[in-house]
N, C-alpha and C positions, 0 to 999 in steps of 0.2 A: 401184780398189776392186772386190772380188768380192762381188756382192750375194747370192750363195748362202749359205745357212746350212750350217755344218759338221754332220757326223753327230752330234757331241756336243750341239750347240745344238738340233738337231731332236729328239734324245732328251729333253732337258730340257723342251722345250715339250710333247711328246707325253705324257710321264709326268705332268707337272704338270697338264695338261688332264684326263687321265683321273682323277687323284686328286680334283681339284676338282669334276668332274662327279659323283663318287660322294659326296663329303663336304660339298659346299657348294652344294646346290640352293636354290631359293627358300625352302623351309620351314626348312632349316638356317640360312640367312642371317638370316631374321627372328627365329628363336629365339636366335641368337647376339647379335643387337642388343639383345635384352631382358635379357641377363645384366649383372651389375654391371661386368664387364670390357669388355663390348661386343664380345667375340670369343670363339671356341670354343677353349679351351686344348687340347682333344684334337686339333683340326685343326692347330694350331700344332706340336704334338708330332709329328704325322704328317709335316708338311712338313719338319721338322728331321730326323727319323729316316730317312725314305725318300729325301729329295732333298738334305739338308744345306742347305736354303734360307737359313737365317739366316747361314751362313758361306760362301755361294756365292762372294762376291768377297773373302773373307779369305784370307791366305796359308796354305798347308798347315802351316807351322810352328806356327800357332796353332789347328790343328784345322779350318781352312777347306778349301774345295774348290780354291781358287786360280784361279778364273775372273776374267774382266775385267768391266767395267761393261756390256759388250755382253750377256753371259749374264744378268746381273742385270736388265737392261732387258727381255729376252725373258721372264724369269720374271714381272716386273711386268705385262707385257702380258697374260699368262694370268690373273693374279690380278685384273686390271682387268676382264676379260671377265665375271666373276661377282661383281664388287664384294666380293671375299673380305675379310671383316673380320678382320684379323690385325695383329700388331705389326711386319710386315715393313718398312713404310716408316720407322716411328719407330726401329726397332732396326738393321736391316741397311743402310738407305740414309742415315739422318741421324746416328745415334750411332756405329755401329761404325767408319766411316771416320775420324771425329775421334779416337777412341781409338787407332786405328792410326797416325794422322799425328802426334799430339801427346803421346800417353802415354809415360811412362817405361817402361823395360824391365820393371820389376816390375809396373806397372799393366797393360801388355799381356799379360804372362804370366798374370796373375791373372784378368783380365776377358774377353779375347777368346776363349779356349777355351770358356768357359761360354756366351758369346753364340753361338758357332758351333754348339754342341750344342743350342741352344734352351732351355737351363736358365735363362738370364738374359735378360730383355728390358730395353731401355733407351730413354730418351726425351731429346730435346733441348729444354730449357726456356729460352726467351728472353722478356723482358718484353713485355707488350702484344701487339697484333696486328702484330708486327714480324718475323715469320719470313722473309718475302721480302726485307726490307731487310738482315737479318743475313746472309743467304746471297748478297747482292749480286745478286739477280735483277731487282730493279726500281730499282736505283741503287747507287752505290758510296759508302758512308759511311766515310770515312777515320778518323773519330774514335769510331765506335761509339756514337753518340748514342742508338741504339735501346736500349742497356742502361741508360740513365738519365743518362749524361753526367756522373756525379759529383754530380748535383743530387738533389733529393727525387724519389722515384718510381723505377721500375725495380727492380733488385736491386743492393744495395751489399754489398761484401765488405770486412772489416777483419780485421787480424791481432790475435789475442788468445789468451793462454795457450799460446803456442807453435804455434798453428794458425790456421785461418781461420773466421770466423763470417759467415753470410749473412743479410741482412734485406731483405725486399721481396716482390714478387708477380710471377708470370708467368701470363698467361692464354693460352688456346688452345694448350695443350701437347698435342701428339698422343700419345695413349695414356699421358699423364702420370699418370693415376689408377691404372694397373695395372702400370706398369713397375717392375722391381726396382731400377733404377739411373737416376738423373737426371743429365744433364750440364747444369749451370746456367751461363748466361752472366751475368756480373756485372761491375760497375765497381769498381775498387779504386784507392786512392791519393788520394781526395779530388778536388776540382774542379780544382785547379791541375795536378796530375800524374796525372790519371785515366787509366786504361788498362783494357781489357777482358780478363778472364781467364775460363777455364772451370773449373768445380769439379764434383767427383763427390760426389753426395749419395745416400746409401742410402735405400731406401724406408721404413725404420723409424727414421729419424733423429728425435731429439727436436726439437720445435718445427716440424716439417713437417706441413702440412695439404694434402691433395689431395682435390679435389671434382670429380667428373665433371660436365661442363656439357651442357646441351641444345644440340646443334649442328644446323645446317641439314642437313648430311650425316651421318645417323646411322651410316653405314658407316665413317666416319672419326672415331672417338671422341676427344673433347678434354677437357681438365681445366684447372682453375685451381689453380695451385700457390702456396701462401703459406709464406713462410719467416720464422721469428721466432727470430733468433740461432741458426740451424741450423749445426751443424758441417759444414764442407765440406773435401774433400781437393783440393788444387790438381791439375789435370790437366796433366801435363808440368812445365814450368819457368816461372818468372815472366817470363823474357825471350822466350818464344815469341810469335810474331806470330799471335795468335788470329784477328784480323780477316782476314788473308790466308788462313789455313786454311779459314775459313768461306766465303770467296769462291771458293776452289778447289772446295770441296765443292758449291757452288751449282750448277755445271754438271752434275755427276753427278746431283744431286737432280732437276734439270729434265729430264734425259734419262729417268730412271726414271718420273717423273710423266707425261711425254709418252707413253711406252710404255703406261702404265696407261690413260691417256685414250683412246689408239688402240684398245686391247683392248676397252674399254667401248663405244666408238662402233661398232666392228665388230660386237659382239654385239647392240647395239640395232638396227642395220641388218638383221642376219640375222633377228631376231624380227619386225621390221616387214614384211619381204618375205614371210616365212612367213604372217603374219596376213592381209595383203591378198590373198594367193593363195587363202585359204580363205573369207574373208568375201565374201558375195555381195550385190549390190544391182542391182535391175532385171534379175534373172535371170542375172547374170554376175559373175565375181570382180572385186572392187574394183581389184585389181592390173592388170586388163586395160585400164583407162581410161588414156588418153594423159597426162592431167594428173598422175595418180599416178605413172606411169612416169617422167615428167620430174623430179618431185620426188625420187624415189628415186635416179635417175641422178645428179642433182646432189649428193645426200648421199654417194653411193658415191665419186664423184670426189674430194670433199673428204676423206673418210676415207682413201682410198688415198694422196692427196698427203700427208696428215699422217703416215701410216705410213712413207712413204719418208723424210720429214724426220726422224722419230724414229730410224729405223734408221741414217740417215747420221750423225746426231748421236752415237749410241752408238758407231758404228764410228770416227768421226773422233776422238772423245775417247780411245778406247782405243789408236788407231793412232799419232796424232801430237800429241795434246793440244789439238786445235782445239776451241774452245768454241762449239758450235752448239745447246746445250741450250735456251737461252732462246727462240730463234726456234721450235724444234721444239715446245716446250711451248705457246707462243702458238697455233700452228697446230693442235695436237692439242686444246686446250681449245675452240677455235672449232668444230672438227669434231664433238666430243662434244656440245657445246651444240646445234649444228644438227641432228645426227642424233637426239638425244633429243627435241627439239621436234617434228621431223617424225614421230617414232614416236608421241608422244602424240596428235598430230593425226590420223594415219592409223589409229590404233587406235580412233578414234571415242570413244563414251561410256565404254568400259571403260578407255581410256587415262588418264582423269582420276581414276580411283578409287584409294583408298588401298590396296586389296587387290592391285592390279596393280603390277608391279615397275618400270614405265616411269618413274615419278616419282623413283625412287631414282637412276637414271642421270642425270636432269636435275639433281638436287640434287648429285650428285658433280661435275658440270661447274661449277655455280654455287659450290659450296663450295671447290673447288680455286682458282677465280678469286679468291675472297675471301682465301684463305690465301697464295697464291703469285703473284697477279697484281696488277691486272687485265691483260688481254691487251695493251692499248695501251701500258702501262708496260713490259711485257716486251719489246715491240718497240722502244720508245724507248731502253731500256737497251742492247739489242743494237746499235742504230744509233749510240749514243754510243761504245760500245766499239770499233766499226769506223770511227769518225771520219767517218761518212757526211755529216754536215751541216757539217763544218768547211770554211772557205774554202780554195780552192786556194792552195797555196804557204805556208800558215801552218805 
């Protein structure tokens, strides 16, 4: 493994950091959070036009840049540094790979170029707080019980009038209130022959209700999606193994989330070091006290270890398909939570105020754990996949 970044990767990071520094400062961030969409459409357009960020990991045949998950993870690290509120995770990390993997030729040709250009945003909608389960991050559900299991609840799909109709509800859908296209996971076939399928639902579909929810992490907007006999278009074919596709996607999502968390943790640490170097107590900078140095050193080691794990997971996934994203995500979330907690403490009284940004980073760590964790379950899933606790010779 060559740990050095290529010239292209360095350029992606540098250009993206410069753009976000100009367009996504603390003031712009808070202004975007107060909009109905929860993000700045002008920033999203700039990210698409200047960097092709929505299509960074899409093939050139569909208008994408043709990069791998490594470059996408590096981009997520930069957006994580400033907690950039954008549809990047929902559109480029969650939805676009499913369209590429499962979509028919016509669906890919219609949707992927518009996603790559930034003209179309998309969101993955799964019932209940089950995103981590659907992506096989915290367990492997071979029957797709998270989609409702053919019973009451979840989202049900039935054939009617030569098409498909969807009925049910999905909560905690990332950017579901503003996305132009929804990928809805639903059960079809009734209880005895139930199976999970994915459906395309347009934002203006009759019977569709989308309401933005108050979320712990305001920089990660979420919505509740209600479907009442909504017309849906089957993604791909009925025989597609949707559960396997979601499980394959899970590692890519974990890698990008780990990179995001590492970027946020690194930025928290930078700001904390800067602050304790300026704040004085007893006639000397707070950062000169040994106890403060030790705490910051511990946080630094944790962040650097998490960064190494995230980079390795991104490289391994792109190089030979090794799945190390879950472990990298667990380590990165711990590093972000620890760095944010230290940052709040070492910023003193100002660190607890609503006006300071430190609480946003802490909420990002807590919110991601609720959506994609918790950490101990991410590690347990990785241990099960590696057969760590199986008896010798079994």
